[in-house]
C-alpha positions as MATLAB code, in Angstrom:
seq = 'MRAFPADPASGFGRRTLLTAALFGAAVAVLPVQAFAHRQKKVITTVEWNANTNLLEITHILHLHDAEQALSRLGKLSQPDLTSLRARAQLALYAQDHFKLFDFNKNPIALTIVGAEIMSGHAYVYQEVALSEVPQELLVENTLLLDIYRDQTNLVNVTLGGELKSLVFMAGDRAKRISG';
ca = [
       6.867   50.253    9.759;
       4.129   47.713    8.975;
       4.781   44.128    7.981;
       2.164   44.346    5.225;
       1.383   47.679    3.579;
      -2.259   48.684    3.797;
      -2.476   50.295    0.405;
      -4.829   48.580   -2.070;
      -2.253   48.522   -4.882;
      -0.011   46.183   -2.897;
      -2.650   43.401   -2.777;
      -2.348   43.108    1.008;
      -5.061   45.408    2.279;
      -6.722   44.966    5.644;
      -9.733   43.296    4.039;
      -7.492   40.776    2.240;
      -5.632   39.990    5.439;
      -8.868   39.632    7.410;
     -10.369   37.361    4.733;
      -7.232   35.209    4.682;
      -7.191   34.973    8.480;
     -10.876   33.995    8.642;
     -10.429   31.402    5.879;
      -7.406   29.956    7.680;
      -9.326   29.744   10.954;
     -12.295   28.072    9.248;
     -10.034   25.508    7.566;
      -8.230   24.797   10.828;
     -11.421   23.817   12.641;
     -12.781   21.500    9.953;
     -12.465   17.819   10.820;
      -9.626   15.920    9.193;
     -12.159   13.631    7.482;
     -13.229   16.562    5.325;
      -9.821   16.480    3.642;
      -8.825   12.846    3.798;
     -10.329    9.757    2.237;
      -9.471    6.648    4.218;
      -7.424    4.278    2.148;
      -8.572    0.729    1.668;
      -5.644   -1.119    3.186;
      -4.973   -4.442    4.868;
      -1.890   -4.655    7.045;
      -0.395   -8.103    7.550;
       2.487   -9.000    9.833;
       4.509  -12.187    9.452;
       6.813  -12.780   12.409;
       9.090  -15.608   13.444;
       8.664  -16.557   17.113;
      11.915  -18.291   18.109;
      10.464  -19.342   21.501;
       7.727  -21.444   19.933;
       9.175  -22.107   16.447;
       6.014  -20.627   15.002;
       5.630  -18.316   12.068;
       2.810  -16.050   13.273;
       0.604  -14.108   10.865;
      -1.809  -11.303   11.760;
      -4.087   -9.588    9.250;
      -5.667   -6.257   10.224;
      -8.612   -5.173    8.076;
     -10.895   -2.170    8.399;
     -14.067   -3.654    9.843;
     -16.420   -1.893    7.433;
     -14.378   -2.951    4.378;
     -14.264   -6.586    5.513;
     -17.997   -6.682    6.288;
     -18.964   -5.114    2.966;
     -16.605   -7.372    0.999;
     -17.831  -10.617    2.559;
     -21.423   -9.493    2.087;
     -20.808   -8.724   -1.608;
     -19.185  -12.137   -2.035;
     -22.269  -13.795   -0.539;
     -20.343  -15.159    2.453;
     -22.468  -13.101    4.887;
     -26.237  -12.563    4.694;
     -25.704   -9.055    6.060;
     -22.536   -6.959    6.487;
     -21.892   -7.771   10.155;
     -18.886   -9.619   11.638;
     -20.040   -9.686   15.256;
     -21.111  -13.332   15.232;
     -18.630  -16.173   15.625;
     -19.884  -17.723   12.368;
     -19.261  -14.462   10.470;
     -15.729  -14.144   11.887;
     -15.100  -17.762   10.875;
     -16.122  -16.810    7.322;
     -13.599  -13.965    7.433;
     -10.855  -16.324    8.644;
     -11.664  -18.795    5.844;
     -11.600  -15.947    3.325;
      -8.152  -14.907    4.630;
      -6.995  -18.534    4.381;
      -7.945  -18.529    0.686;
      -6.428  -15.120   -0.094;
      -3.150  -15.136    1.820;
      -0.585  -17.789    0.995;
       3.023  -18.496    1.842;
       5.426  -20.708   -0.094;
       8.966  -21.857    0.690;
      11.933  -21.009   -1.549;
      11.114  -24.043   -3.762;
       7.559  -22.692   -4.285;
       6.042  -25.433   -2.091;
       2.935  -24.190   -0.239;
       3.252  -23.667    3.514;
       0.042  -24.854    5.203;
      -1.161  -22.123    7.545;
      -3.474  -22.901   10.451;
      -6.267  -20.504   11.387;
      -5.904  -19.471   15.012;
      -8.914  -17.166   15.172;
     -10.504  -13.838   14.336;
     -11.720  -10.964   16.472;
     -13.057   -7.432   16.242;
     -11.460   -4.534   18.072;
     -11.658   -0.748   17.671;
     -13.151   -0.704   14.190;
     -10.829   -3.384   12.835;
     -11.083   -7.096   12.169;
      -8.069   -9.223   13.101;
      -7.383  -12.645   11.631;
      -4.639  -14.827   13.108;
      -2.793  -17.685   11.415;
       0.331  -19.657   12.247;
       2.527  -22.520   11.151;
       5.072  -24.560   13.120;
       8.444  -24.791   11.382;
      11.682  -26.478   12.434;
      13.670  -23.281   11.821;
      13.271  -19.691   10.730;
      12.693  -19.550    6.977;
      15.445  -17.782    5.069;
      13.144  -16.900    2.201;
       9.410  -16.814    1.592;
       7.201  -16.334   -1.398;
       4.156  -14.280   -0.318;
       0.809  -14.015   -2.102;
      -1.738  -11.566   -0.722;
      -5.030  -10.922   -2.535;
      -7.112   -9.955    0.520;
      -9.984   -7.713   -0.647;
      -8.247   -7.122   -4.006;
     -11.081   -9.016   -5.675;
     -13.596   -6.491   -4.316;
     -11.938   -3.062   -4.139;
      -9.988   -1.688   -7.107;
      -8.169    0.837   -4.890;
      -7.201   -1.763   -2.264;
      -3.558   -1.896   -1.098;
      -2.125   -4.674    1.044;
       0.994   -4.097    3.120;
       2.858   -7.158    4.402;
       5.520   -6.587    7.072;
       7.834   -9.576    7.474;
      10.273  -10.101   10.346;
      12.265  -13.311    9.995;
      15.853  -12.717   11.071;
      15.254   -9.701   13.275;
      15.034   -7.270   10.345;
      11.706   -5.855    9.193;
      11.031   -5.964    5.450;
       7.858   -4.939    3.675;
       5.941   -5.869    0.553;
       3.057   -3.981   -1.052;
       0.357   -5.748   -3.058;
      -2.159   -4.176   -5.413;
      -4.654   -5.573   -7.899;
      -2.944   -7.795  -10.474;
       0.187   -8.441   -8.400;
       1.593  -11.949   -8.289;
       3.441  -13.624   -5.428;
       6.523  -11.729   -4.219;
       9.767  -13.073   -2.767;
      11.235  -11.866    0.510;
      14.310  -13.064    2.382;
      15.176  -12.933    6.059;
];
């Protein structure tokens, strides 16, 4: 007994099966990029370091997106973040577009630690010394939202040992998160 009848009336003739198998094989060997469009996304982590009493912030941006955005904004003469001056422009941009506030809505002054490029991504580092772990933060993240309409920003916050996440899109206001 055959698994698929070979008669043409059944719709599963040998030609149909062969065509389906060849199509499946062709699809399987195509690169993933043919099917997927890379999302425009910035990932930010906010972590409390109990050893140093620092709130440490890391922003991870796709290098190409960051270069194109800063170039469009006129902050770079060409879309290239390899120079120290260009990475400083990126860090200053992040400083203007990522803000933290305490539970009374008072701004928390973040210090730029640096920026670097690694494996197709740009990293921007910020920190702030605090006397104790914050119990609640108000987070504002507009990184690249002024340039890309389809931009999404994910902020992962770890204050009291538990990871919590916020998602920002165009038009979003500051969001509250507690530890």
